[in-house]
Structure formats: C-alpha cells, structure tokens
N, CA and C atoms as a LAMMPS dump frame, in Angstrom:
ITEM: TIMESTEP
0
ITEM: NUMBER OF ATOMS
303
ITEM: BOX BOUNDS ff ff ff
-5.0000000000000000e+02 5.0000000000000000e+02
-5.0000000000000000e+02 5.0000000000000000e+02
-5.0000000000000000e+02 5.0000000000000000e+02
ITEM: ATOMS id mol type element x y z
1 1 1 N 247.759 400.183 -95.735
2 1 2 C 247.556 400.409 -94.321
3 1 3 C 246.108 400.127 -93.93
4 2 1 N 245.191 400.556 -94.771
5 2 2 C 243.776 400.322 -94.502
6 2 3 C 243.463 398.825 -94.483
7 3 1 N 244.098 398.072 -95.364
8 3 2 C 243.863 396.631 -95.435
9 3 3 C 244.3 395.952 -94.138
10 4 1 N 245.41 396.379 -93.565
11 4 2 C 245.885 395.775 -92.319
12 4 3 C 244.949 396.05 -91.156
13 5 1 N 244.269 397.154 -91.148
14 5 2 C 243.36 397.45 -90.042
15 5 3 C 241.975 396.842 -90.259
16 6 1 N 241.574 396.674 -91.502
17 6 2 C 240.25 396.124 -91.802
18 6 3 C 240.249 394.604 -91.755
19 7 1 N 241.335 393.975 -92.155
20 7 2 C 241.4 392.519 -92.224
21 7 3 C 241.125 391.839 -90.879
22 8 1 N 241.737 392.262 -89.768
23 8 2 C 241.425 391.613 -88.484
24 8 3 C 239.953 391.762 -88.102
25 9 1 N 239.359 392.897 -88.427
26 9 2 C 237.944 393.11 -88.127
27 9 3 C 237.065 392.159 -88.932
28 10 1 N 237.391 391.98 -90.194
29 10 2 C 236.628 391.062 -91.034
30 10 3 C 236.75 389.62 -90.547
31 11 1 N 237.943 389.233 -90.139
32 11 2 C 238.138 387.885 -89.618
33 11 3 C 237.352 387.666 -88.335
34 12 1 N 237.323 388.647 -87.482
35 12 2 C 236.571 388.554 -86.237
36 12 3 C 235.077 388.429 -86.515
37 13 1 N 234.551 389.219 -87.426
38 13 2 C 233.135 389.144 -87.774
39 13 3 C 232.778 387.807 -88.4
40 14 1 N 233.636 387.287 -89.229
41 14 2 C 233.39 385.99 -89.862
42 14 3 C 233.36 384.881 -88.818
43 15 1 N 234.28 384.908 -87.887
44 15 2 C 234.326 383.878 -86.846
45 15 3 C 233.099 383.956 -85.953
46 16 1 N 232.634 385.141 -85.635
47 16 2 C 231.464 385.314 -84.795
48 16 3 C 230.206 384.851 -85.509
49 17 1 N 230.077 385.146 -86.78
50 17 2 C 228.892 384.755 -87.536
51 17 3 C 228.822 383.253 -87.735
52 18 1 N 229.951 382.572 -87.739
53 18 2 C 229.973 381.13 -87.967
54 18 3 C 229.424 380.359 -86.775
55 19 1 N 229.476 380.943 -85.594
56 19 2 C 228.963 380.277 -84.411
57 19 3 C 227.453 380.453 -84.362
58 20 1 N 226.734 379.357 -84.368
59 20 2 C 225.28 379.402 -84.362
60 20 3 C 224.762 379.452 -82.924
61 21 1 N 223.611 380.045 -82.771
62 21 2 C 222.953 380.119 -81.477
63 21 3 C 222.243 378.796 -81.226
64 22 1 N 222.655 378.072 -80.186
65 22 2 C 222.017 376.807 -79.842
66 22 3 C 221.521 376.852 -78.409
67 23 1 N 220.484 376.064 -78.144
68 23 2 C 219.938 375.961 -76.794
69 23 3 C 219.387 374.561 -76.616
70 24 1 N 219.607 373.993 -75.44
71 24 2 C 219.071 372.679 -75.114
72 24 3 C 217.907 372.844 -74.158
73 25 1 N 216.773 372.269 -74.525
74 25 2 C 215.564 372.311 -73.709
75 25 3 C 215.369 370.948 -73.055
76 26 1 N 215.06 370.95 -71.767
77 26 2 C 214.764 369.727 -71.034
78 26 3 C 213.251 369.702 -70.824
79 27 1 N 212.608 368.674 -71.356
80 27 2 C 211.155 368.587 -71.244
81 27 3 C 210.757 367.226 -70.693
82 28 1 N 209.592 367.189 -70.038
83 28 2 C 209.071 365.924 -69.519
84 28 3 C 208.63 365.06 -70.686
85 29 1 N 209.025 363.817 -70.672
86 29 2 C 208.691 362.873 -71.724
87 29 3 C 207.427 362.137 -71.295
88 30 1 N 206.285 362.603 -71.754
89 30 2 C 205.011 362.044 -71.333
90 30 3 C 204.455 361.122 -72.406
91 31 1 N 203.988 359.961 -71.96
92 31 2 C 203.373 359.024 -72.899
93 31 3 C 202.067 359.625 -73.4
94 32 1 N 201.917 359.69 -74.719
95 32 2 C 200.731 360.291 -75.306
96 32 3 C 199.863 359.276 -76.029
97 33 1 N 200.271 358.029 -76.021
98 33 2 C 199.504 356.997 -76.7
99 33 3 C 199.844 356.847 -78.172
100 34 1 N 200.639 357.764 -78.726
101 34 2 C 201.008 357.713 -80.135
102 34 3 C 202.435 357.223 -80.345
103 35 1 N 203.204 357.078 -79.274
104 35 2 C 204.574 356.601 -79.396
105 35 3 C 205.601 357.683 -79.65
106 36 1 N 205.166 358.944 -79.709
107 36 2 C 206.105 360.043 -79.942
108 36 3 C 207.126 360.112 -78.819
109 37 1 N 206.678 359.833 -77.599
110 37 2 C 207.591 359.881 -76.46
111 37 3 C 208.726 358.875 -76.615
112 38 1 N 208.432 357.687 -77.09
113 38 2 C 209.475 356.683 -77.286
114 38 3 C 210.393 357.045 -78.44
115 39 1 N 209.84 357.647 -79.485
116 39 2 C 210.672 358.09 -80.615
117 39 3 C 211.689 359.125 -80.161
118 40 1 N 211.245 360.081 -79.354
119 40 2 C 212.151 361.111 -78.851
120 40 3 C 213.174 360.516 -77.891
121 41 1 N 212.699 359.724 -76.936
122 41 2 C 213.574 359.187 -75.901
123 41 3 C 214.628 358.247 -76.467
124 42 1 N 214.279 357.513 -77.497
125 42 2 C 215.221 356.548 -78.064
126 42 3 C 216.046 357.121 -79.208
127 43 1 N 215.804 358.389 -79.56
128 43 2 C 216.569 359.025 -80.629
129 43 3 C 216.259 358.451 -81.999
130 44 1 N 215.086 357.853 -82.143
131 44 2 C 214.696 357.237 -83.408
132 44 3 C 214.308 358.3 -84.433
133 45 1 N 214.413 357.982 -85.714
134 45 2 C 214.074 358.953 -86.763
135 45 3 C 212.647 359.503 -86.655
136 46 1 N 211.718 358.708 -86.135
137 46 2 C 210.335 359.185 -86.021
138 46 3 C 210.219 360.352 -85.035
139 47 1 N 211.183 360.519 -84.137
140 47 2 C 211.159 361.625 -83.185
141 47 3 C 211.651 362.936 -83.772
142 48 1 N 212.259 362.881 -84.955
143 48 2 C 212.811 364.104 -85.547
144 48 3 C 211.723 365.118 -85.863
145 49 1 N 210.54 364.655 -86.252
146 49 2 C 209.451 365.579 -86.567
147 49 3 C 208.962 366.306 -85.31
148 50 1 N 208.851 365.584 -84.222
149 50 2 C 208.429 366.2 -82.964
150 50 3 C 209.481 367.174 -82.461
151 51 1 N 210.743 366.789 -82.541
152 51 2 C 211.83 367.667 -82.101
153 51 3 C 211.895 368.916 -82.973
154 52 1 N 211.727 368.736 -84.281
155 52 2 C 211.737 369.863 -85.214
156 52 3 C 210.6 370.833 -84.9
157 53 1 N 209.412 370.303 -84.68
158 53 2 C 208.248 371.141 -84.363
159 53 3 C 208.448 371.874 -83.041
160 54 1 N 209.044 371.199 -82.072
161 54 2 C 209.308 371.822 -80.775
162 54 3 C 210.244 373.017 -80.944
163 55 1 N 211.322 372.831 -81.697
164 55 2 C 212.284 373.918 -81.909
165 55 3 C 211.651 375.081 -82.674
166 56 1 N 210.901 374.775 -83.704
167 56 2 C 210.274 375.83 -84.5
168 56 3 C 209.241 376.604 -83.682
169 57 1 N 208.586 375.95 -82.736
170 57 2 C 207.617 376.659 -81.89
171 57 3 C 208.302 377.646 -80.958
172 58 1 N 209.602 377.503 -80.794
173 58 2 C 210.39 378.425 -79.972
174 58 3 C 211.306 379.3 -80.817
175 59 1 N 210.949 379.445 -82.081
176 59 2 C 211.627 380.327 -83.036
177 59 3 C 213.076 379.924 -83.319
178 60 1 N 213.34 378.623 -83.338
179 60 2 C 214.62 378.097 -83.769
180 60 3 C 214.424 377.45 -85.129
181 61 1 N 215.475 377.37 -85.915
182 61 2 C 215.368 376.847 -87.277
183 61 3 C 215.266 375.328 -87.321
184 62 1 N 216.046 374.646 -86.465
185 62 2 C 216.046 373.191 -86.552
186 62 3 C 216.462 372.552 -85.24
187 63 1 N 216.14 371.266 -85.129
188 63 2 C 216.582 370.455 -84.003
189 63 3 C 217.849 369.725 -84.432
190 64 1 N 218.899 369.853 -83.654
191 64 2 C 220.149 369.18 -84.011
192 64 3 C 220.274 367.82 -83.333
193 65 1 N 219.785 367.69 -82.095
194 65 2 C 219.792 366.4 -81.39
195 65 3 C 218.581 366.302 -80.485
196 66 1 N 218.219 365.08 -80.168
197 66 2 C 217.188 364.814 -79.173
198 66 3 C 217.488 363.451 -78.572
199 67 1 N 217.322 363.359 -77.253
200 67 2 C 217.668 362.118 -76.564
201 67 3 C 217.055 362.099 -75.175
202 68 1 N 216.933 360.915 -74.631
203 68 2 C 216.465 360.743 -73.259
204 68 3 C 217.618 361.06 -72.321
205 69 1 N 217.307 361.699 -71.205
206 69 2 C 218.329 361.971 -70.193
207 69 3 C 217.862 361.411 -68.86
208 70 1 N 218.781 361.163 -67.971
209 70 2 C 218.453 360.691 -66.627
210 70 3 C 217.989 361.856 -65.775
211 71 1 N 217.132 361.575 -64.803
212 71 2 C 216.67 362.61 -63.88
213 71 3 C 217.84 363.216 -63.122
214 72 1 N 218.884 362.445 -62.91
215 72 2 C 220.056 362.954 -62.184
216 72 3 C 220.861 363.948 -63.015
217 73 1 N 220.632 363.978 -64.342
218 73 2 C 221.315 364.952 -65.198
219 73 3 C 220.742 366.352 -65.039
220 74 1 N 219.532 366.443 -64.493
221 74 2 C 218.887 367.734 -64.26
222 74 3 C 219.187 368.105 -62.817
223 75 1 N 220.233 368.848 -62.612
224 75 2 C 220.762 369.143 -61.282
225 75 3 C 219.763 369.87 -60.404
226 76 1 N 219.392 369.228 -59.312
227 76 2 C 218.559 369.851 -58.297
228 76 3 C 217.117 370.09 -58.694
229 77 1 N 216.715 369.731 -59.87
230 77 2 C 215.364 370.032 -60.318
231 77 3 C 214.413 368.855 -60.189
232 78 1 N 214.934 367.65 -60.167
233 78 2 C 214.09 366.464 -60.142
234 78 3 C 214.455 365.621 -58.934
235 79 1 N 213.487 365.401 -58.017
236 79 2 C 213.813 364.59 -56.846
237 79 3 C 213.989 363.12 -57.234
238 80 1 N 215.011 362.482 -56.667
239 80 2 C 215.239 361.055 -56.881
240 80 3 C 215.427 360.39 -55.531
241 81 1 N 215.163 359.104 -55.471
242 81 2 C 215.329 358.372 -54.224
243 81 3 C 216.809 358.101 -53.978
244 82 1 N 217.114 357.545 -52.828
245 82 2 C 218.509 357.273 -52.474
246 82 3 C 219.15 356.287 -53.437
247 83 1 N 218.373 355.43 -54.054
248 83 2 C 218.901 354.447 -54.988
249 83 3 C 219.232 355.037 -56.348
250 84 1 N 218.906 356.298 -56.563
251 84 2 C 219.218 356.944 -57.822
252 84 3 C 218.089 356.888 -58.838
253 85 1 N 216.999 356.214 -58.503
254 85 2 C 215.865 356.193 -59.421
255 85 3 C 214.668 356.814 -58.741
256 86 1 N 213.765 357.281 -59.524
257 86 2 C 212.587 357.962 -58.995
258 86 3 C 211.631 356.93 -58.429
259 87 1 N 211.165 357.142 -57.223
260 87 2 C 210.338 356.136 -56.578
261 87 3 C 208.94 356.595 -56.229
262 88 1 N 208.445 357.674 -56.828
263 88 2 C 207.092 358.101 -56.519
264 88 3 C 206.272 358.212 -57.793
265 89 1 N 204.96 358.346 -57.616
266 89 2 C 204.045 358.296 -58.765
267 89 3 C 204.223 359.455 -59.728
268 90 1 N 204.773 360.573 -59.279
269 90 2 C 204.924 361.741 -60.143
270 90 3 C 206.175 361.715 -61.004
271 91 1 N 206.893 360.609 -60.996
272 91 2 C 208.138 360.517 -61.759
273 91 3 C 207.875 360.549 -63.258
274 92 1 N 208.789 361.151 -63.977
275 92 2 C 208.706 361.189 -65.426
276 92 3 C 210.096 360.988 -65.999
277 93 1 N 210.104 360.531 -67.221
278 93 2 C 211.348 360.52 -67.967
279 93 3 C 211.501 361.903 -68.587
280 94 1 N 212.729 362.262 -68.914
281 94 2 C 212.986 363.572 -69.501
282 94 3 C 213.742 363.425 -70.81
283 95 1 N 213.49 364.36 -71.713
284 95 2 C 214.118 364.384 -73.021
285 95 3 C 214.829 365.723 -73.177
286 96 1 N 216.037 365.686 -73.734
287 96 2 C 216.778 366.908 -74.057
288 96 3 C 216.698 367.107 -75.564
289 97 1 N 216.224 368.277 -75.965
290 97 2 C 216.166 368.635 -77.392
291 97 3 C 217.067 369.84 -77.579
292 98 1 N 218.058 369.714 -78.452
293 98 2 C 218.97 370.82 -78.753
294 98 3 C 218.523 371.472 -80.058
295 99 1 N 218.254 372.767 -79.966
296 99 2 C 217.77 373.542 -81.112
297 99 3 C 218.836 374.527 -81.57
298 100 1 N 218.805 374.854 -82.847
299 100 2 C 219.787 375.782 -83.433
300 100 3 C 219.068 376.814 -84.286
301 101 1 N 219.531 378.049 -84.2
302 101 2 C 218.951 379.122 -85.013
303 101 3 C 219.546 379.119 -86.398
C-alpha cells in the first residue's frame, strides 16, 4: 500500500527535476572591433565563448543557443520604420542568447 502512494510522488518529482530552468536574453549586438558581434549574430562557433560567459555572468551553467534576431521579433520594444527595417542612426542588431541552469 505504501508503494502505491509513494510511487506517483516519486514519478512527479523525477519529471519536475528533469525540466531545466532556461531563459532567453535579448541583447543589443554592438560592433566591438573584435568580431564577437558577428560570431554571436551568425551562430558561429567563435560566439560560443561570449554566449557562455554571458550566461555564467547571470548565474546560469551554460548557453544552449545564440542567434541574431530581427527587431520585429522584440514586440513593441524596438521602433522600426514602415518598411520593416530600422531607419534611424540609433538602430542596432539584436542577439538572443538562451541560457540553462
């Protein structure tokens, strides 16, 4: 009888523990003269170190993905012109870094 009541609880705890805490950060992709911005934006292997360092600085264990995103993917946060592209001097590209605990 005890096994029947404990088993569902153990299964529930196992399923909950298997789900990792992930978060996606949207950051401005600024040219720094070293090419790190292009590595991140293009998803190249050289960007993995920057993405990893970014996640670790926010107390996450690792970066699972990093990629360039369109300004239109950031809902209501980035102004775009009627043509769908940014038309003023303050425009920036953005990178999404997904971190996991």
